[in-house]
KEDREN-905457 format. One record per residue (C-alpha): residue in one letter; x, y, z. Coordinates in Angstrom, 2 decimals, padded with zeros to 5 digits. Layout:
N
<A, <X, Y, Z>>
...
//
This chain:
551
<X, <005.09, 003.94, 052.05>>
<X, <005.84, 004.98, 048.44>>
<X, <009.06, 003.80, 046.80>>
<X, <010.71, 006.30, 044.49>>
<X, <011.69, 005.41, 040.94>>
<X, <015.33, 005.87, 041.92>>
<X, <015.10, 003.48, 044.86>>
<X, <013.10, 000.96, 042.83>>
<X, <015.72, 000.84, 040.08>>
<X, <018.90, 001.25, 042.10>>
<X, <019.26, -002.48, 042.83>>
<X, <019.40, -003.45, 039.13>>
<X, <020.14, -000.95, 036.40>>
<X, <019.78, -003.81, 033.92>>
<X, <016.24, -004.61, 035.12>>
<X, <014.79, -004.42, 031.61>>
<X, <016.90, -007.29, 030.27>>
<X, <014.57, -010.25, 030.54>>
<X, <011.78, -008.25, 032.19>>
<X, <008.15, -009.32, 031.87>>
<X, <006.13, -006.25, 030.88>>
<X, <002.34, -006.28, 031.18>>
<X, <000.63, -004.09, 028.58>>
<X, <-002.45, -002.14, 029.66>>
<X, <-004.86, -000.62, 027.14>>
<X, <-006.34, 001.99, 029.49>>
<X, <-009.74, 002.37, 027.78>>
<X, <-010.40, -001.30, 028.46>>
<X, <-008.77, -002.17, 031.77>>
<X, <-010.97, -000.81, 034.56>>
<X, <-013.59, 001.94, 034.64>>
<X, <-013.66, 003.68, 038.03>>
<X, <-016.38, 006.29, 037.38>>
<X, <-019.08, 004.45, 035.45>>
<X, <-018.72, 006.14, 032.07>>
<X, <-017.97, 002.89, 030.25>>
<X, <-014.31, 003.77, 029.60>>
<X, <-011.32, 002.62, 031.62>>
<X, <-009.15, 005.19, 033.41>>
<X, <-006.03, 005.71, 035.53>>
<X, <-007.81, 005.24, 038.86>>
<X, <-009.09, 001.95, 037.52>>
<X, <-005.57, 000.84, 036.62>>
<X, <-004.35, 001.77, 040.10>>
<X, <-007.12, -000.28, 041.69>>
<X, <-006.12, -003.34, 039.65>>
<X, <-002.35, -003.18, 040.17>>
<X, <-002.52, -005.96, 042.80>>
<X, <-003.67, -008.32, 040.03>>
<X, <-000.50, -007.53, 038.07>>
<X, <001.68, -007.87, 041.17>>
<X, <000.09, -011.27, 041.92>>
<X, <000.69, -012.33, 038.33>>
<X, <004.40, -011.63, 038.77>>
<X, <005.08, -009.02, 036.09>>
<X, <008.08, -006.74, 036.51>>
<X, <006.63, -003.68, 034.79>>
<X, <003.56, -002.27, 033.12>>
<X, <003.35, -000.52, 029.77>>
<X, <000.38, 001.85, 029.58>>
<X, <-000.91, 002.74, 026.12>>
<X, <-001.52, 006.48, 025.55>>
<X, <-003.61, 008.41, 028.07>>
<X, <-002.70, 011.93, 026.91>>
<X, <-005.24, 014.56, 025.78>>
<X, <-006.52, 013.52, 022.37>>
<X, <-009.52, 013.89, 020.05>>
<X, <-009.47, 010.07, 020.08>>
<X, <-009.69, 009.65, 016.32>>
<X, <-007.14, 006.85, 016.81>>
<X, <-007.94, 006.29, 020.48>>
<X, <-005.04, 008.16, 022.01>>
<X, <-002.42, 007.54, 019.35>>
<X, <-003.28, 011.05, 018.11>>
<X, <-001.88, 013.23, 020.89>>
<X, <-002.97, 016.86, 021.27>>
<X, <-000.90, 017.57, 024.42>>
<X, <002.12, 015.48, 025.38>>
<X, <002.37, 016.73, 028.95>>
<X, <-001.06, 016.12, 030.44>>
<X, <-003.75, 013.48, 030.96>>
<X, <-006.97, 013.38, 028.98>>
<X, <-009.90, 014.09, 031.36>>
<X, <-011.44, 010.86, 030.10>>
<X, <-008.65, 009.01, 031.93>>
<X, <-008.25, 011.31, 034.93>>
<X, <-005.59, 013.84, 035.88>>
<X, <-001.88, 014.22, 036.44>>
<X, <-002.58, 013.74, 040.13>>
<X, <-004.20, 010.38, 039.30>>
<X, <-001.12, 009.43, 037.31>>
<X, <001.16, 010.36, 040.21>>
<X, <-000.93, 008.16, 042.49>>
<X, <-000.66, 005.30, 039.99>>
<X, <003.13, 005.67, 039.89>>
<X, <003.38, 005.69, 043.69>>
<X, <001.20, 002.59, 044.08>>
<X, <003.01, 000.70, 041.32>>
<X, <006.35, 001.45, 042.93>>
<X, <005.00, 000.40, 046.33>>
<X, <004.15, -002.94, 044.73>>
<X, <007.62, -003.00, 043.12>>
<X, <006.18, -002.68, 039.61>>
<X, <007.97, -000.39, 037.18>>
<X, <005.96, 001.89, 034.91>>
<X, <006.57, 002.43, 031.19>>
<X, <004.40, 004.72, 029.09>>
<X, <003.68, 004.87, 025.38>>
<X, <005.32, 007.78, 023.53>>
<X, <003.82, 008.64, 020.13>>
<X, <006.25, 011.14, 018.65>>
<X, <006.36, 010.27, 014.96>>
<X, <003.13, 012.25, 014.59>>
<X, <000.66, 014.26, 016.65>>
<X, <-003.02, 015.06, 016.42>>
<X, <-004.06, 017.82, 014.03>>
<X, <-005.55, 019.41, 017.14>>
<X, <-002.14, 019.83, 018.78>>
<X, <-001.20, 023.49, 019.26>>
<X, <001.99, 022.88, 017.29>>
<X, <000.09, 021.80, 014.18>>
<X, <-002.57, 024.48, 014.51>>
<X, <000.21, 027.08, 014.40>>
<X, <002.15, 025.25, 011.69>>
<X, <-000.79, 025.13, 009.28>>
<X, <-001.71, 028.80, 009.84>>
<X, <000.88, 030.09, 007.35>>
<X, <004.15, 029.26, 005.63>>
<X, <006.14, 031.75, 007.70>>
<X, <005.11, 031.21, 011.34>>
<X, <007.66, 030.00, 013.96>>
<X, <006.41, 026.40, 013.65>>
<X, <005.90, 026.42, 009.89>>
<X, <008.56, 023.71, 009.49>>
<X, <007.54, 021.56, 012.48>>
<X, <005.54, 019.19, 010.26>>
<X, <006.21, 017.68, 006.83>>
<X, <004.83, 020.09, 004.21>>
<X, <005.30, 019.93, 000.44>>
<X, <003.97, 021.62, -002.66>>
<X, <001.70, 019.80, -005.06>>
<X, <002.96, 018.49, -008.35>>
<X, <002.19, 020.76, -011.32>>
<X, <-001.05, 018.83, -011.91>>
<X, <-002.18, 019.29, -008.29>>
<X, <-001.55, 015.70, -007.22>>
<X, <000.45, 014.76, -004.08>>
<X, <004.24, 015.22, -004.09>>
<X, <004.98, 011.50, -004.44>>
<X, <003.53, 008.00, -004.23>>
<X, <003.81, 007.46, -000.47>>
<X, <000.86, 005.61, 001.07>>
<X, <-000.80, 005.70, 004.47>>
<X, <-001.05, 002.58, 006.60>>
<X, <-004.71, 003.46, 007.11>>
<X, <-005.36, 003.53, 003.36>>
<X, <-004.89, 005.95, 000.48>>
<X, <-002.25, 008.60, -000.04>>
<X, <000.04, 009.63, 002.81>>
<X, <-000.60, 013.26, 001.83>>
<X, <-003.56, 015.51, 002.73>>
<X, <-004.27, 018.92, 001.20>>
<X, <-004.41, 021.99, 003.42>>
<X, <-006.25, 024.94, 001.81>>
<X, <-004.72, 027.57, 004.12>>
<X, <-001.09, 026.85, 003.23>>
<X, <-002.02, 025.55, -000.23>>
<X, <000.30, 022.63, 000.43>>
<X, <000.12, 018.95, 001.27>>
<X, <001.10, 017.61, 004.70>>
<X, <002.33, 014.09, 005.30>>
<X, <000.46, 011.54, 007.46>>
<X, <001.62, 007.94, 007.72>>
<X, <-001.62, 007.10, 009.50>>
<X, <-004.93, 009.03, 009.61>>
<X, <-005.08, 012.42, 007.92>>
<X, <-005.79, 013.76, 011.43>>
<X, <-002.32, 012.48, 012.48>>
<X, <000.18, 014.75, 010.71>>
<X, <003.81, 013.64, 010.80>>
<X, <006.24, 015.74, 012.81>>
<X, <009.35, 016.93, 010.98>>
<X, <012.20, 015.52, 013.06>>
<X, <014.71, 016.94, 010.59>>
<X, <014.05, 020.20, 012.46>>
<X, <016.26, 020.36, 015.61>>
<X, <013.63, 022.46, 017.40>>
<X, <011.14, 019.60, 017.03>>
<X, <013.67, 017.15, 018.46>>
<X, <014.34, 019.46, 021.40>>
<X, <010.62, 019.85, 022.13>>
<X, <010.09, 016.09, 022.06>>
<X, <013.06, 015.44, 024.32>>
<X, <011.60, 017.95, 026.77>>
<X, <008.47, 015.77, 026.79>>
<X, <010.65, 012.78, 027.68>>
<X, <012.17, 014.71, 030.61>>
<X, <008.70, 015.81, 031.79>>
<X, <007.57, 012.21, 032.33>>
<X, <010.90, 011.00, 033.69>>
<X, <010.70, 013.70, 036.35>>
<X, <007.26, 012.36, 037.29>>
<X, <008.84, 008.98, 038.03>>
<X, <008.28, 006.76, 035.01>>
<X, <010.81, 003.97, 034.56>>
<X, <010.78, 003.88, 030.80>>
<X, <008.95, 004.18, 027.51>>
<X, <007.52, 002.18, 024.68>>
<X, <008.17, 004.15, 021.49>>
<X, <005.37, 003.84, 018.97>>
<X, <006.37, 003.44, 015.29>>
<X, <010.02, 004.19, 016.07>>
<X, <011.20, 003.67, 012.49>>
<X, <008.73, 006.27, 011.13>>
<X, <010.44, 009.30, 012.69>>
<X, <012.25, 010.55, 009.58>>
<X, <011.37, 010.88, 005.91>>
<X, <013.51, 011.38, 002.82>>
<X, <014.20, 015.11, 002.41>>
<X, <014.06, 014.76, -001.39>>
<X, <010.61, 013.11, -001.19>>
<X, <011.61, 010.38, -003.63>>
<X, <009.00, 007.82, -004.70>>
<X, <009.07, 004.43, -003.01>>
<X, <009.85, 001.59, -005.43>>
<X, <007.30, -001.14, -006.09>>
<X, <007.66, -004.36, -004.13>>
<X, <007.53, -007.66, -006.00>>
<X, <004.39, -009.66, -005.12>>
<X, <006.39, -012.56, -003.72>>
<X, <008.05, -010.19, -001.21>>
<X, <004.83, -008.69, 000.11>>
<X, <004.21, -009.50, 003.74>>
<X, <001.03, -008.55, 005.60>>
<X, <002.54, -008.27, 009.07>>
<X, <002.75, -004.44, 009.10>>
<X, <-000.53, -003.80, 007.28>>
<X, <-003.42, -006.17, 006.43>>
<X, <-003.17, -008.03, 003.15>>
<X, <-006.00, -005.98, 001.58>>
<X, <-004.02, -002.75, 002.05>>
<X, <-001.97, -001.51, -000.97>>
<X, <000.58, -000.21, 001.55>>
<X, <002.14, -003.68, 001.13>>
<X, <002.79, -003.00, -002.57>>
<X, <005.71, -000.66, -001.87>>
<X, <009.19, -001.01, -000.45>>
<X, <009.21, 001.70, 002.20>>
<X, <012.74, 003.03, 001.91>>
<X, <011.95, 006.75, 001.63>>
<X, <008.90, 007.38, 003.85>>
<X, <010.47, 005.61, 006.89>>
<X, <013.56, 003.62, 007.96>>
<X, <015.83, 006.59, 007.28>>
<X, <019.45, 006.60, 008.53>>
<X, <019.03, 010.00, 010.21>>
<X, <017.04, 008.28, 012.92>>
<X, <020.17, 006.78, 014.44>>
<X, <021.49, 010.16, 015.54>>
<X, <018.15, 011.12, 017.06>>
<X, <017.95, 007.85, 018.99>>
<X, <021.39, 008.64, 020.43>>
<X, <020.04, 012.00, 021.60>>
<X, <017.01, 010.23, 023.07>>
<X, <019.21, 007.71, 024.91>>
<X, <021.36, 010.52, 026.31>>
<X, <018.25, 011.98, 027.92>>
<X, <017.33, 008.60, 029.41>>
<X, <020.83, 008.37, 030.83>>
<X, <020.32, 011.63, 032.72>>
<X, <018.08, 009.55, 035.05>>
<X, <018.82, 006.29, 036.90>>
<X, <018.02, 002.94, 035.29>>
<X, <015.58, 004.04, 032.60>>
<X, <014.75, 001.75, 029.66>>
<X, <012.95, 002.07, 026.35>>
<X, <011.57, -000.41, 023.87>>
<X, <010.91, 000.60, 020.27>>
<X, <008.21, -000.74, 017.96>>
<X, <009.74, -001.41, 014.54>>
<X, <007.01, -001.66, 011.92>>
<X, <008.51, -003.03, 008.72>>
<X, <007.76, -006.27, 006.93>>
<X, <010.96, -006.54, 004.93>>
<X, <013.77, -005.14, 007.12>>
<X, <012.28, -005.37, 010.61>>
<X, <014.99, -007.42, 012.30>>
<X, <017.77, -005.59, 010.48>>
<X, <016.40, -002.28, 011.79>>
<X, <016.09, -003.71, 015.30>>
<X, <019.77, -004.58, 015.06>>
<X, <020.66, -001.02, 014.05>>
<X, <018.56, 000.57, 016.78>>
<X, <019.84, -001.64, 019.63>>
<X, <023.53, -001.74, 018.71>>
<X, <026.36, 000.04, 020.45>>
<X, <024.72, 000.62, 023.83>>
<X, <023.89, 004.22, 022.89>>
<X, <020.41, 003.92, 021.36>>
<X, <017.48, 001.71, 022.37>>
<X, <017.89, -000.87, 025.10>>
<X, <015.48, -003.13, 023.21>>
<X, <013.13, -003.20, 020.24>>
<X, <010.58, -005.53, 018.78>>
<X, <009.61, -006.31, 015.23>>
<X, <006.45, -008.05, 014.03>>
<X, <007.69, -011.61, 013.48>>
<X, <005.70, -013.09, 016.40>>
<X, <002.76, -010.69, 015.85>>
<X, <002.29, -011.77, 012.24>>
<X, <-000.37, -014.20, 011.00>>
<X, <002.26, -016.84, 010.17>>
<X, <001.46, -020.00, 012.14>>
<X, <003.82, -020.64, 015.04>>
<X, <005.82, -023.83, 014.57>>
<X, <009.08, -025.10, 016.04>>
<X, <010.84, -024.16, 012.82>>
<X, <009.35, -020.66, 012.90>>
<X, <010.47, -019.99, 016.49>>
<X, <014.03, -021.10, 015.70>>
<X, <014.07, -019.13, 012.44>>
<X, <013.02, -015.88, 014.12>>
<X, <015.47, -016.18, 017.02>>
<X, <018.35, -017.13, 014.76>>
<X, <017.51, -014.33, 012.32>>
<X, <017.47, -011.88, 015.22>>
<X, <020.85, -013.09, 016.48>>
<X, <022.33, -012.66, 013.00>>
<X, <020.79, -009.20, 012.44>>
<X, <021.33, -007.87, 015.96>>
<X, <024.28, -009.65, 017.59>>
<X, <024.64, -006.80, 020.11>>
<X, <020.90, -006.23, 020.46>>
<X, <018.13, -007.30, 022.78>>
<X, <014.60, -008.15, 021.67>>
<X, <011.30, -007.70, 023.42>>
<X, <008.88, -010.38, 022.25>>
<X, <005.09, -010.42, 022.29>>
<X, <002.51, -012.77, 020.83>>
<X, <-000.41, -010.31, 021.23>>
<X, <-001.00, -006.59, 021.65>>
<X, <-003.64, -003.93, 021.02>>
<X, <-003.09, -003.98, 017.23>>
<X, <-003.30, -007.66, 016.25>>
<X, <-005.68, -010.60, 016.54>>
<X, <-005.18, -012.32, 019.91>>
<X, <-002.75, -015.16, 019.43>>
<X, <-004.99, -017.92, 020.80>>
<X, <-007.34, -017.15, 017.90>>
<X, <-004.68, -016.17, 015.35>>
<X, <-002.82, -019.47, 015.66>>
<X, <-005.36, -021.75, 017.29>>
<X, <-008.48, -021.61, 015.13>>
<X, <-008.40, -025.42, 014.67>>
<X, <-007.14, -026.30, 018.16>>
<X, <-009.63, -028.26, 020.28>>
<X, <-007.99, -027.75, 023.71>>
<X, <-007.58, -023.97, 023.75>>
<X, <-006.51, -023.88, 027.41>>
<X, <-003.64, -026.33, 026.89>>
<X, <-002.66, -024.39, 023.76>>
<X, <-002.68, -021.06, 025.64>>
<X, <-000.60, -022.49, 028.47>>
<X, <002.03, -023.87, 026.14>>
<X, <002.29, -020.64, 024.16>>
<X, <002.84, -018.71, 027.38>>
<X, <005.67, -021.04, 028.36>>
<X, <007.27, -020.69, 024.92>>
<X, <007.05, -016.90, 025.09>>
<X, <008.37, -016.74, 028.65>>
<X, <011.41, -018.89, 027.86>>
<X, <012.55, -017.04, 024.73>>
<X, <015.79, -015.07, 024.72>>
<X, <014.70, -011.47, 025.25>>
<X, <012.26, -009.49, 027.30>>
<X, <008.55, -010.26, 027.14>>
<X, <005.32, -008.30, 026.78>>
<X, <002.07, -009.85, 027.99>>
<X, <-001.09, -008.16, 026.73>>
<X, <-003.99, -007.73, 029.17>>
<X, <-006.39, -010.69, 029.06>>
<X, <-003.73, -012.97, 027.64>>
<X, <-003.34, -014.41, 031.13>>
<X, <-007.01, -015.45, 030.96>>
<X, <-006.69, -017.16, 027.59>>
<X, <-008.99, -014.62, 025.95>>
<X, <-009.82, -015.14, 022.30>>
<X, <-010.41, -012.48, 019.64>>
<X, <-013.88, -010.96, 020.04>>
<X, <-016.21, -010.90, 017.05>>
<X, <-017.44, -007.29, 016.88>>
<X, <-020.44, -006.40, 014.72>>
<X, <-019.94, -003.59, 012.21>>
<X, <-022.48, -001.45, 014.10>>
<X, <-020.29, -001.66, 017.22>>
<X, <-016.96, -000.94, 015.52>>
<X, <-014.93, 001.96, 016.87>>
<X, <-011.62, 001.45, 015.06>>
<X, <-011.26, 003.63, 011.93>>
<X, <-008.89, 001.04, 010.49>>
<X, <-011.56, -001.67, 010.59>>
<X, <-014.27, 000.64, 009.27>>
<X, <-012.03, 001.53, 006.31>>
<X, <-011.29, -002.07, 005.26>>
<X, <-014.43, -003.93, 006.46>>
<X, <-015.25, -006.79, 006.00>>
<X, <-011.95, -008.19, 004.64>>
<X, <-010.16, -006.66, 007.64>>
<X, <-012.25, -006.12, 010.76>>
<X, <-009.85, -003.80, 012.52>>
<X, <-008.41, -003.93, 016.02>>
<X, <-011.51, -003.74, 018.21>>
<X, <-011.64, -007.51, 018.62>>
<X, <-008.49, -007.47, 020.77>>
<X, <-009.42, -004.28, 022.63>>
<X, <-012.63, -005.31, 024.39>>
<X, <-012.82, -004.66, 028.15>>
<X, <-010.99, -006.79, 030.68>>
<X, <-013.21, -009.29, 032.49>>
<X, <-012.86, -009.36, 036.28>>
<X, <-016.03, -010.84, 037.81>>
<X, <-018.19, -013.35, 035.95>>
<X, <-021.25, -012.45, 038.05>>
<X, <-020.98, -008.64, 038.01>>
<X, <-022.45, -006.10, 035.61>>
<X, <-020.13, -005.77, 032.59>>
<X, <-017.94, -008.45, 034.18>>
<X, <-016.73, -005.99, 036.81>>
<X, <-015.16, -003.68, 034.23>>
<X, <-017.75, -000.92, 034.57>>
<X, <-021.09, -000.02, 036.14>>
<X, <-022.20, 001.59, 032.87>>
<X, <-025.10, 000.08, 030.97>>
<X, <-022.95, 000.01, 027.85>>
<X, <-019.15, 000.04, 027.82>>
<X, <-017.26, 001.57, 024.91>>
<X, <-016.95, -001.88, 023.32>>
<X, <-019.22, -004.87, 024.04>>
<X, <-017.95, -007.73, 026.21>>
<X, <-018.42, -011.16, 024.59>>
<X, <-020.20, -013.84, 026.60>>
<X, <-017.29, -016.22, 026.07>>
<X, <-015.00, -013.69, 027.75>>
<X, <-017.30, -013.29, 030.73>>
<X, <-016.94, -017.01, 031.42>>
<X, <-013.16, -016.58, 031.56>>
<X, <-013.16, -013.73, 034.10>>
<X, <-010.50, -013.49, 036.79>>
<X, <-013.04, -014.60, 039.43>>
<X, <-013.84, -017.75, 037.42>>
<X, <-010.18, -018.79, 037.20>>
<X, <-008.59, -017.54, 040.41>>
<X, <-007.69, -020.38, 042.75>>
<X, <-008.40, -023.09, 040.16>>
<X, <-005.11, -024.89, 039.66>>
<X, <-005.87, -025.95, 036.09>>
<X, <-006.89, -022.49, 034.88>>
<X, <-004.90, -020.41, 032.42>>
<X, <-004.60, -017.61, 034.99>>
<X, <-003.10, -019.84, 037.67>>
<X, <-000.78, -021.32, 035.03>>
<X, <000.58, -017.83, 034.21>>
<X, <001.15, -017.09, 037.89>>
<X, <002.84, -020.45, 038.45>>
<X, <005.01, -020.26, 035.36>>
<X, <006.13, -016.70, 036.04>>
<X, <007.18, -017.82, 039.54>>
<X, <009.03, -020.77, 037.99>>
<X, <010.75, -018.43, 035.53>>
<X, <011.98, -016.16, 038.33>>
<X, <013.77, -019.10, 039.96>>
<X, <016.11, -019.48, 036.96>>
<X, <018.13, -016.50, 035.76>>
<X, <018.90, -018.26, 032.49>>
<X, <015.31, -017.71, 031.32>>
<X, <015.60, -013.95, 031.73>>
<X, <019.24, -013.23, 030.92>>
<X, <020.64, -016.26, 029.13>>
<X, <021.62, -017.21, 025.61>>
<X, <019.60, -019.66, 023.54>>
<X, <020.76, -022.69, 021.58>>
<X, <018.32, -024.71, 019.44>>
<X, <018.50, -028.50, 019.29>>
<X, <017.55, -030.99, 016.60>>
<X, <014.21, -032.65, 017.28>>
<X, <011.13, -034.06, 015.55>>
<X, <009.27, -031.52, 013.37>>
<X, <006.52, -031.03, 015.95>>
<X, <008.95, -030.60, 018.88>>
<X, <010.53, -027.26, 019.77>>
<X, <013.79, -027.89, 021.62>>
<X, <016.36, -025.47, 022.95>>
<X, <018.69, -024.78, 025.85>>
<X, <018.98, -021.55, 027.83>>
<X, <022.47, -020.84, 029.15>>
<X, <023.63, -018.27, 031.69>>
<X, <026.45, -018.04, 034.21>>
<X, <026.96, -021.80, 034.43>>
<X, <023.26, -022.64, 034.42>>
<X, <022.07, -024.82, 031.52>>
<X, <018.33, -025.39, 031.11>>
<X, <016.58, -027.70, 028.65>>
<X, <013.18, -026.72, 027.22>>
<X, <011.08, -029.12, 025.14>>
<X, <007.62, -028.39, 023.71>>
<X, <005.29, -030.68, 021.80>>
<X, <003.59, -028.19, 019.50>>
<X, <000.95, -030.62, 018.29>>
<X, <-002.36, -032.10, 019.38>>
<X, <-001.02, -035.68, 019.65>>
<X, <001.44, -037.21, 022.13>>
<X, <005.06, -037.53, 021.00>>
<X, <008.25, -039.01, 022.39>>
<X, <011.49, -037.04, 022.49>>
<X, <014.97, -038.18, 023.39>>
<X, <016.77, -036.63, 026.35>>
<X, <020.11, -035.13, 025.24>>
<X, <023.23, -036.76, 026.65>>
<X, <024.34, -035.50, 030.03>>
<X, <023.37, -035.37, 033.66>>
<X, <019.88, -033.81, 033.59>>
<X, <017.73, -033.06, 036.63>>
<X, <014.01, -032.80, 035.92>>
<X, <012.56, -029.45, 037.02>>
<X, <009.21, -029.16, 038.76>>
<X, <006.87, -026.32, 039.59>>
<X, <006.00, -025.23, 036.06>>
<X, <002.65, -027.02, 035.78>>
<X, <003.34, -029.33, 032.82>>
<X, <003.10, -033.12, 033.06>>
<X, <005.61, -035.19, 031.13>>
<X, <007.07, -038.64, 031.79>>
<X, <010.78, -039.46, 031.65>>
<X, <011.66, -043.13, 031.22>>
<X, <014.94, -044.68, 030.05>>
<X, <016.14, -041.45, 028.42>>
<X, <012.86, -040.86, 026.57>>
<X, <010.41, -038.07, 027.39>>
<X, <006.73, -038.70, 026.72>>
<X, <005.23, -035.32, 025.89>>
<X, <001.43, -035.07, 025.88>>
<X, <-000.39, -032.88, 023.35>>
<X, <000.67, -029.25, 023.86>>
<X, <003.00, -030.49, 026.60>>
<X, <006.36, -029.24, 027.83>>
<X, <009.38, -030.55, 029.71>>
<X, <012.12, -028.68, 031.58>>
<X, <015.39, -029.92, 033.07>>
<X, <018.65, -028.52, 034.43>>
<X, <022.07, -029.90, 033.59>>
<X, <024.35, -030.97, 036.41>>
//
């Protein structure tokens, strides 16, 4: 029996606060028809894996019609499914099965830009006087024929491309085949909000908004100022990209976005218990912008910045710094944290290149992530402890990596197919002789079948820890208070509705001893970590953790 979105959400309109959201990159999750590319039917077939893991919701990266220059993040039709992934009927079936399993469904909305193959852009570029002439960001050349200003594309080079038909430049923050929509135009806003209603009527429970701070540009097209070298941060773009040389105050992060986000939220509120999470891509003002976008209860329910997706090594001091900076920047806001996604090096590799016991490291990182204040995104394969794949240049698909190779190898290394069966062709992902990206041997050995039922595996740890987390509301809903501890020990309490939980993590490869704070503490079990408490001292093994409840 199918459960409607309304019935699924009616019991908790605040379901998103503290939710665990499992991200699916559809090209790489499960291929149901043998073409080497994952699809919607494949996702539906694998939903029991996500239910058994214990996730509350799934976030599906784009599956809309697209020329696939940026693998779905260049949308040519917002209200359909690309035949590569299936049909609207397949999506409806996915929704029904997810709801039957009590999993909510969030989809990726890419509305800062479209594909240049979208009907809107085809009409817009046809002349300067057509009904959609102002639906994209067009500007005349400077007198010498150069672009209107110094804005840069994240994918390299100028953010302006010349169109010979209109004899004007159009703006593209990403590929030149991804022209930016002009959200200063109310008609564009209305059309995009109609897209939102289209998917809400099909039963989705929410959205992930791609590049949410890129929606508006400066009407005067003023040049971005240079950014001092000491302020450059490579979390939004790789260090080899000159995009990091500017302070992006005119090509994104514009104040007009706040009014649009209020309009967006009003549409969400037309339906029961819908939630949205926004991706804020900015290396200098990320948390400040998150605070703006999640304040007041009339914009985004939650956002995430790039602090935990950046290359910076994760340390106890770093975790406390990020959480405290978020609390200061967004006192009314709610974060959604992730350590990995489809755009960054998998965190086990990004932070653990020198770590000998990768499994213990992966388990501890999962427990840290799942006990932070905020909601959580888990990226497919993370629950298996997958590392970043090393993709040869000949096998690269990502235009980003091709552009900046070899200093930056792109995003294909985190997008390789999911591994289900260590003994099957293509690890159970596909029956094709060659999937769209190769599957590394080291991933095959970490397939679901190789870990399922083995108590010490990373997969069983994720299942166990998610079950442990569900037993304590403070982990999902509570406040966080950091405690003084040795430099290698991360210590904090989670507090909610009278419940007070202690979390200690030894973020090093050597045993350490930590003192138990004063009070009546009861040691918690069922989380899978082994620590010894004796005479008020906790012996934490390498990459170990300890949990207790007060009173």
